[in-house]
C-alpha positions as CSV (number, residue, x, y, z in Angstrom):
1,X,42.8,89.6,129.2
2,X,40.2,90.2,126.5
3,X,40.1,90.0,122.8
4,X,42.8,92.7,122.2
5,X,45.4,91.1,124.4
6,X,44.7,87.7,122.9
7,X,45.2,89.2,119.5
8,X,48.6,90.7,120.5
9,X,49.7,87.5,122.1
10,X,48.7,85.6,119.0
11,X,50.8,87.9,116.8
12,X,53.8,87.1,118.9
13,X,53.2,83.4,119.3
14,X,52.5,82.9,115.6
15,X,55.0,85.4,114.3
16,X,58.0,84.2,116.2
17,X,58.0,80.6,114.9
18,X,57.6,81.8,111.3
19,X,60.5,84.2,111.7
20,X,62.6,81.5,113.4
21,X,61.8,79.1,110.6
22,X,63.2,81.5,108.0
23,X,66.2,82.2,110.1
24,X,66.9,78.5,110.4
25,X,66.2,78.1,106.7
26,X,68.7,80.8,105.8
27,X,71.3,79.2,108.1
28,X,70.7,75.7,106.8
29,X,71.0,76.8,103.1
30,X,74.4,78.5,103.9
31,X,75.9,75.3,105.3
32,X,78.4,73.4,103.2
33,X,76.7,70.6,101.3
34,X,73.2,72.1,101.6
35,X,72.8,71.8,97.9
36,X,73.0,68.0,98.3
37,X,70.3,68.1,100.9
38,X,68.0,70.2,98.7
39,X,68.6,67.8,95.8
40,X,67.7,64.8,98.0
41,X,64.6,66.5,99.3
42,X,63.2,67.6,96.0
43,X,64.9,66.2,92.9
44,X,66.0,62.8,94.0
45,X,62.9,61.9,95.9
46,X,61.3,58.5,95.1
47,X,58.0,59.7,93.6
48,X,57.1,56.2,92.5
49,X,56.3,55.3,96.1
50,X,53.1,57.3,95.7
51,X,51.8,54.8,93.2
52,X,53.5,51.7,94.5
53,X,52.3,52.0,98.1
54,X,48.9,53.7,98.4
55,X,49.0,53.6,102.2
56,X,51.4,56.6,101.9
57,X,48.5,58.8,100.9
58,X,46.5,57.7,104.0
59,X,49.5,58.5,106.3
60,X,50.0,61.9,104.6
61,X,46.3,62.8,105.1
62,X,46.4,61.6,108.7
63,X,49.4,63.9,109.3
64,X,47.7,66.9,107.9
65,X,44.5,66.2,109.9
66,X,46.6,65.8,113.0
67,X,48.6,69.0,112.5
68,X,45.4,71.0,111.8
69,X,43.4,69.2,114.4
70,X,45.8,70.2,117.2
71,X,44.6,73.8,116.8
72,X,40.9,73.0,116.2
73,X,39.8,74.7,119.4
74,X,41.7,77.8,118.6
75,X,40.2,77.9,115.1
76,X,36.8,77.6,116.6
77,X,37.5,80.5,118.9
78,X,38.9,82.6,116.1
79,X,35.8,81.8,113.9
80,X,33.5,83.1,116.6
81,X,35.1,86.6,116.3
82,X,35.0,86.8,112.5
83,X,32.5,89.0,110.7
84,X,29.1,87.4,109.9
85,X,29.7,87.6,106.2
86,X,33.3,86.3,106.3
87,X,33.9,83.5,103.7
88,X,34.5,80.3,105.7
89,X,35.7,78.4,102.7
90,X,38.4,81.0,101.9
91,X,39.6,81.0,105.5
92,X,39.7,77.2,105.6
93,X,41.7,77.1,102.4
94,X,44.2,79.7,103.7
95,X,44.7,77.7,106.9
96,X,45.2,74.4,105.1
97,X,47.5,75.8,102.5
98,X,49.5,77.7,105.1
99,X,49.9,74.6,107.2
100,X,51.1,72.6,104.2
101,X,53.5,75.3,103.0
102,X,54.9,75.7,106.6
103,X,55.5,71.9,106.7
104,X,57.2,71.9,103.3
105,X,59.5,74.8,104.1
106,X,60.3,73.1,107.5
107,X,61.7,70.2,105.6
108,X,64.5,72.4,104.3
109,X,65.4,73.8,107.7
């Protein structure tokens, strides 16, 4: 296929789940009682568990590493086509923050 076809396929395979996430999010927020779910997800969460049970942090970090690690081969292939002076730290932060944001928004949908 080549680099150009791979790029086009990637736009579709990455764009479609993001579009579907926001479609599902919009649908979920219009259901009756959705405000109760949002309150439970954000406001009424038991934040004390973060200090009472430190193993929660370990499990959370493991989940993030797992979700990013699944695509590690793809990220390596992507990195090989970046410009030589591309900022790797910036790209890594964008990937990690995008992953976390996607996971947070998925909690609503």
